[in-house]
C-alpha positions in Angstrom: -1.1 6.6 -17.7 0.3 7.3 -14.2 0.3 4.7 -11.4 -0.2 5.9 -7.8 0.1 4.0 -4.6 -2.1 5.2 -1.8 -3.5 4.3 1.6 -1.1 1.7 2.9 -2.9 -0.5 5.5 -1.5 -2.7 8.2 -2.7 -6.2 8.7 -1.6 -9.5 10.2 -1.3 -12.2 7.5 -2.1 -15.0 9.9 -5.3 -13.3 10.9 -6.1 -12.4 7.3 -6.2 -16.1 6.4 -8.6 -16.8 9.2 -11.0 -14.2 7.7 -10.7 -15.6 4.3 -12.4 -18.8 5.2 -14.7 -17.4 7.8 -17.9 -17.5 5.7 -18.8 -14.4 7.7 -22.2 -13.4 6.5 -22.4 -10.4 8.8 -19.1 -9.0 7.4 -20.3 -9.5 3.8 -23.5 -7.5 4.6 -21.5 -4.8 6.3 -19.1 -4.5 3.3 -21.9 -4.0 0.8 -23.3 -1.2 2.9 -20.1 0.8 2.9 -19.8 4.1 1.0 -16.7 2.7 -0.9 -18.7 -0.3 -2.2 -21.5 2.0 -3.3 -19.1 4.3 -5.0 -17.5 1.5 -6.9 -20.9 0.1 -7.9 -21.9 3.5 -9.3 -18.7 3.7 -11.4 -18.9 3.1 -15.2 -16.9 -0.1 -15.0 -18.5 -3.5 -14.9 -17.8 -4.2 -11.2 -18.9 -7.5 -9.7 -17.3 -6.9 -6.3 -19.9 -8.7 -4.2 -19.3 -11.9 -6.0 -15.6 -11.6 -5.2 -16.2 -10.7 -1.5 -18.1 -14.0 -1.3 -15.3 -15.9 -3.0 -12.7 -14.6 -0.6 -14.8 -15.2 2.5 -15.5 -18.7 1.3 -11.8 -19.3 0.5 -12.6 -20.2 -3.1 -9.5 -20.4 -5.2 -9.3 -17.4 -7.5 -7.6 -18.4 -10.7 -8.5 -15.3 -12.8 -6.7 -12.1 -13.1 -9.6 -9.9 -12.1 -9.6 -6.3 -10.8 -12.8 -7.1 -8.8 -10.8 -9.3 -6.5 -8.4 -6.5 -5.6 -11.3 -4.1 -4.8 -13.0 -6.8 -2.7 -9.8 -7.3 -0.8 -9.5 -3.5 -0.3 -13.0 -3.3 1.2 -12.3 -6.2 3.6 -8.9 -4.8 4.6 -10.3 -1.3 5.3 -13.1 -2.7 7.3 -11.0 -5.1 9.4 -7.7 -3.2 9.7 -6.7 0.4 9.6 -4.7 2.8 7.4 -1.1 3.4 8.6 -0.4 6.7 10.3 0.8 8.4 7.1 -1.2 8.1 4.0 0.7 8.6 0.8 0.0 9.2 -2.9 3.3 8.4 -4.7 3.5 8.7 -8.4 5.6 6.0 -10.0 8.3 6.8 -12.5 8.4 10.4 -11.3 8.3 10.6 -7.5 9.8 7.1 -7.1 12.8 8.3 -9.1 13.2 11.3 -6.8 13.1 9.0 -3.8 15.8 6.8 -5.2 17.9 9.8 -6.2 18.0 11.5 -2.8 18.3 8.3 -0.8 21.6 7.7 -2.7 22.7 11.4 -2.8 21.9 12.5 0.7 21.8 9.3 2.8 24.1 7.0 0.9 21.4 4.3 0.7 21.9 2.1 -2.3 20.1 -1.0 -1.0 16.6 0.3 -1.2 14.7 0.0 -4.5 11.1 1.3 -4.6 10.0 -1.2 -7.1 11.3 -4.1 -5.0 9.3 -2.9 -2.0 6.1 -1.8 -3.7 5.9 -4.3 -6.5 7.8 -7.2 -5.0 5.1 -9.2 -3.3 1.7 -10.2 -4.7 -1.0 -11.8 -2.7 -0.6 -15.2 -4.3 -1.9 -16.9 -1.2 -5.4 -16.2 -2.5 -5.3 -13.7 -5.4 -3.2 -14.3 -8.6 -0.7 -11.6 -9.6 -2.6 -8.9 -11.4 -1.5 -8.0 -14.9 -3.2 -4.6 -14.9 -4.5 -2.0 -12.5 -5.5 -2.0 -9.7 -2.5 -3.8 -8.1 -2.3 -5.2 -4.6 0.9 -6.2 -2.8 1.7 -7.4 0.7 5.0 -6.6 2.3 5.5 -9.1 5.2 6.9 -8.2 8.5 10.3 -9.9 7.9 10.8 -7.7 4.8 9.8 -4.6 6.7 12.4 -5.4 9.3 15.0 -5.4 6.6 13.8 -2.0 5.3 13.7 -0.7 8.8 17.4 -1.3 9.2 18.1 0.3 5.9 16.2 3.4 6.8 17.8 3.7 10.3 20.3 6.2 9.0 17.6 8.5 7.6 16.8 11.5 9.7 14.3 14.0 8.3 12.3 16.3 10.5 9.3 18.5 9.8 11.4 21.7 9.8 13.5 20.4 6.9 10.5 19.7 4.9 9.0 23.2 5.7 12.2 24.8 4.6 12.1 23.0 1.3 8.4 23.9 0.8 9.3 27.6 1.4 12.4 27.6 -0.8 12.3 29.9 -3.8 14.7 27.5 -5.6 12.7 25.4 -8.1 15.3 22.7 -8.0 14.4 22.1 -4.3 10.9 21.0 -5.3 12.0 17.5 -6.3 13.9 17.2 -3.0 10.7 18.3 -1.1 8.7 15.5 -2.8 11.4 13.0 -2.1 12.0 14.0 1.6 8.3 14.0 2.4 7.8 10.5 1.0 10.9 9.1 2.5 9.9 10.4 6.0 6.4 8.9 5.6 7.8 5.6 4.3 10.2 5.3 7.1 7.6 6.1 9.8 5.1 3.7 8.4 7.7 0.9 8.3 8.7 1.7 11.9 5.1 1.5 13.0 4.6 -1.9 11.5 7.9 -3.3 12.9 7.2 -1.9 16.4 3.7 -3.5 16.4 4.6 -6.7 14.6 2.4 -6.0 11.5 2.5 -6.7 7.8 1.7 -4.0 5.3 -0.6 -4.1 2.3 -0.2 -1.6 -0.6 -2.6 -0.7 -3.3 -1.8 1.0 -6.6 -4.4 2.5 -8.9 
C-alpha cells in the first residue's frame, strides 16, 4: 500500500486552538454541508465524522486512535484556512527517495530528511498520534524556519523542469520528479515563513 501526502495547508496554531474550544455551532453546520463531508459519508467506511467535529469544537480530549478525528480536522482546516500555493502528491518510499538522492547529489544538502519533516510532528495537542492512515502532522513555524535555511542553496526554475520533462533520457525521469517536488516544497516553506504560518500535512 502506497502512502501519499497531499494538499498541505497553512494555519496558525494559536488561532487553531481558539477554534478548538469555540463551540461554534454555525461552523459545525457549515462543515456538514460541504461536498467533502458528503463524499466521506458516502464512502464504504464507517465514518462518524460529525461526532468528531463536535468533539474538536467542544475541546473534548480525544484519547482514541481514530481516523475520523483526522478527517474532522481536515474539514475544519480546509474551511478555516487555505491550501498552500503548490499542492503536492508525493509518494513515500519512491519519490521521497528521489528527493533525498538529488538533494545530496546536486545541492549537497545532507541535513534534510523527508521523514523528519513530514512524519516528525503529530497533533498531540488535541489528537493522539495515529497508528494507521490517514495521518496528520503539523510542522510549526520554528521548524519551517530551519528548513528554509537548509533550502536556501536550492535554485530550480521552471525551465529546468521543462527540460527534464522533455528529455528522451529515461534516467532523467527520476530527477524530474525530485526537482518538481523540491521546488514546490521550498516555495511552500518560504510562503509560510514569510507570512508567519505553520503548516499542516495530511497523508492518505
